N, C-alpha and C positions, 0 to 999 in steps of 0.2 A: 225424827225418824230413828227408830230403834235398830240396833245392829242385828246380826244374825242370831236367832235364838238357839239356846241349848235346849232341845226338845225333851231331854231327860229331866230337866229342871222346870220348864215352863211351857205351858200349851200356847199355841198361837191364838186359839179361841176357847174360851170358857163359856158354855151355854148353861143358863139357868132357866128351866121350865117353871116359871113362876105360878102356873096354874094349868089345869087340864080343862077348865071350863071354857066353853066356846058355843056360839049360836049356830055354827055351821056344822055339817056332817060330811066333810069332804071324803072322797072315795079312797084317797091315798093316805089318810091321817095316820101318822105313826103313833100318836098319842091315844087314838081311839077316844077322842075328846068327848066330854059330857056336858050336859046343859048347865050343871050346877058345880060350884067349887067343892073340892074335897075337904072334909073337916080337918084332915091331918096335914094340909099344906104348911110349908114353912111360914111362920108368922112374920110380922114386920121386923121384930127384933132379931129373929133368927136369920131373916134375909140380910139385915145389916151386918150381923156377925160373919155371914158367909162373904159379904163384900169386903169386910176387913180382912178375912183370910186371903181373898183374891188378890188384894193389894200386895201380899207378901210374895207373890210370884214375881213382881218387879213393876217398875214405873210404866204407866200406859197399858196395863193389861186390858185386852179386849174382852169385854163381857156382853153377851147377847141374851136379852130377856125374851123368852119364847113362851109358847103355850101348846095347846089350847090358845085362848086369846088373852094375852097379858092385860088388856084393857079391862078385864073382868075384875081385876084387883083395884080397889079404890086408893090403895097406897102406892100405886105405880109412880106417880111423880115424886113422891117422897123418896122412893127406892133409887130413881134415877138421879136425884139431887144428891143423895147420900154417896152414891158410887162416884159421881163426878167429884165431890169434895175429896174423896180418897185417891183422886188421880187416875181412876179407871175410865176407860173409853166405853161409855154405855150406849149400846144399840138395841133396837127393838124390831121384833118380827110379829106384828099383830095380824089378826084375820081380816080379810076384806069385807068388813061389815059396817053397818051404819053407826056403830059405836065409835068409829075413828072420825070424829068430826074435825072441822078446822080449828074450832076453839080447843078441843081436846089435844090436838097436835101442837097448837101454839103453847099450851100449858107444859107439855113434855119438852118442847124446845126451850122454854124458859128454865126447865129444871136441869138442862144440859145434855139432852139427847144428841149423840154425835152422828147417827145414821138411822134411817128408816128402811126396813126391808119389807117389800110387799110381794105377794104371790100373783103371778099371771100364768095360767095354765091353758090359755086359748087366745087366739088372735082376735076374737070378737066375743060379744056378750053371750051368744048362744053356746059356744064351745066351752068357754070359761065357766059360766054359771052351771052348765050341765055337769061339769067335772067337780065343781065346788059344792054342788048340791044345794044352791041357794039362788033364786032369781034376784037379780039386782046386785049381786056380788061384784060383777065386772065394773058396773057404774060406780059403786062405792069405792072400789080400788082406784079407778081413774080420778075421782074427786080427791082421794087421799093423796095421790101422787101430785096432783096439781097444787094442792095445799102445801106439800113438802117443798116443791119447787118455789113457791111464793115465799116461804119462810127460810129459804136457802138451807134446808136440811138435806144432806147428801142422800140420794135414793138408790137403793139396791133392789133388783127385781129377782125373785126366786121362781124357778120353773121346774116342774116334775116331768121327767122323760118316762113314758111307758107307751104301750101300743095305742093307747087312746089319744095321746097328745103329741106323739112324734111328728105327725104331719103338720102340726101347728107351729113347729119351731121357726121357720122363716118368717111368718107373720109376727110371732112374738119377738124375734129379733128386731124387727122394724119398730115395734112398740117401744122396746127398750131404748132404742135410739131416739125416737120421738119424744119420750119422756125425760131425756137428758139424764138418765140414770148413769151412776158412776160404775156400777158393777152388775153383771148378769151372772147369777149363780144357778147353775143347771144341775139338778138332782136326778140321779138315775135310780129308779125305783128299787127299793129293798122291801122284800115281802114280810113286813111286820105290821101290827095293828090292822086297820081296815085295808091296808095295801096288799094284804095276803090274797085278796080276791081279784086283784088287777092283774093284767097280763103284761109282763116285762117284754122289752124288745129282745131279739136274740142276739148272740155275741157278734155275728157278722154285721147286723144292722148297727149295733153299738159302735163297732169299729168305724163304720162309715159316718155316723153322727159325730163321733169324736174328731175325725178328720175334718168334717165340715166345721165344727166349732173352732178348731184351730185356724182354719182359713178365715173365719169371722173375726177371731181375735186379732189377726194380722192387720185388719183394715178398720175395725170398730173404733168409735170414739169412746167407748166404755171398756172397762176391764172385764175379764171373763174367767170364771173358775168353775170347777165341777165339784159336786158333793157325791161321795160314795162312787166315784169313778176315777180313782187315782191313776189309772192307766192312761188318763188324758195327758199326763206328763210324759209317759213313754211315746205316745203318738206324736206329741209336739217334738220331742227329741228326734224321733225317726223322720218326721217331715222337714226338720231343719238340717237333717243329715249331720248331726253332731257325732263326734267321736267319743271315746270313753271319758275324756276330760270334761265333756258337757254334762255327764252324769253327776259329777261332783258338785256342780254349781246349783243344783235344785234340791230343795228340802222336800222330803217325802212325808207330807202331812197325811195322817190317816187316823182312824179311831184309836185313841190311847196314845198316839204319837203326834203331839202338837194339838190334840183335841180332847176335851173332856166335857161331860154332860152331868148336870146336877138335876135330879128329877124334882117335881113339886113337893115330894115328901122328904127330900134330902139325900136320897140315894145317889151314889156317884157311879155313872157308867162311862165306858170309853167313848160312847156316842149314844145319842138317843135312839139310834137304829140297832144298837147292840146292847139289849137289856140284860146285861150280866153285871150284877153289882160288885163293886170292889170296896164298899164301905158307906158309911153315912156321915154327913157333915154334922149330925146331931151328936156324934160320938167321937169324931176325929176331924182334923183340918183337911179341907180338900187339897191343900198343898201336900201334906204327908201322904194322902191317898194317891195323888197323881204320881208323885215321885217314888214312893216306896211300896205300893201294893204289888203283889206278885202278877196280878192280871195286867196292869199297866206295863210293868217291866217286860213281861212276855211279849206283849204286843208291840213294844219298841225294839225288840230284838229281831232284826231282819233275818238272822240265821235260824231263828225258831220256826219260821214258816215252813209249811209242808206242801206236798204236791207240786204242781208246776209253778206256783208262786215261789216256793223255796228254791227251785232250780233255775229261776229267771235271773238274767244278768241286770234286769231293771229293778230288782226287788228293793234296792235302797231308795229309789226315787218314786216307786209306785208301791209294790207290796200287796196290790189288790185291795178290794173292799173287805175288811174284817167283818163288817157288819153283815154283808151279804153272805160270806163264808159261814158265819155263825147261823144266820137265819135258814140256810139250806142244808147244812150238815150238822149243826150243833157244836162245831169246833171253830173257834175264832181264829185259828192258825191254818185252816185248810185253804185250798185254792178258791179263788173267786170265779164262780161259773159264768160271769158276764164277759170275761176277758177272751178274746179270740186269738191272742198271740201264743205261739207255740215255741217255748224255749229249745234251743239247739240240744239234741240228744235226749229230750224228755219223751218218754213212751208210756207214762202212766195215765190213768183215767182222770176225767174231770167230772165234778158233780153237776147235776142239772140245776135249774133255777126254782124248782118247786120248794116250798117251805118244808122244813124238817118237821117230823111229827113232835 
């Protein structure tokens, strides 16, 4: 178990989008995934060099291989094996397609895969397949989850929250428990990629969902975290009636602060949902970019936040979604329009959730 991280020096999570190729056309896709691999993707050698760099962050650095669908890369087992040899914790977020067979998963397990993250966006095949844009996706996901359980690979379930899926959350919670997942990661929609055409829930509904998720977390057999909804930590603190001392015990992970994303072509972003490049791993180390780039340093400075996020007493544990602020205003330091909390004495305006031009 690692001690508390210095988020100025090391991200809790480093995501590498190994490809944008994918068979699916999900409505919410951040990557706007394509059917074929991009010719300028990082090569196997470049990928290994990136993993060498990631090791410099520290022992046990968590690396998530994402896409698109990472299974579109034939060298995926080789990359997982190499990262494992470097002491990295290698995890995977594949698409729920027929490419994730039991044999393929066993091969990845042998290579050292530490966790498998699958997406479930509906409580049954009809709702899930409609959202994912592929008939049979739900069945393929369930089969992959069963295979992971048989192989003793820890399972994480990812879910997108938007107007189309929010009513499905209780049923999805039950599935997460039935599948013996270790973590439920709940992503609150950011209007980027194909997700620009989806309807987000409004701030009041988001507040109620976050409170409900906190109640779930108090009783569930699995862990629960949110993505692009850091105000979940504020809601948890309020629901537990913690004083100011409770604020100091929680790390405020958000884009650029404990989180970094490397695109399929090597660009380094604070998050996959905040497509503002801070540099390229083809030109400099991801470690140097994370620690020294002005963009990442700005995003880690809680006092640089503006609007109601800058005025909020919870900014050190929350700070709002920097990705959503950027998507809706063009300014990654602006207020998060999904948050319903009103800081004492703040009378300024709040942006809406429509994508910026």
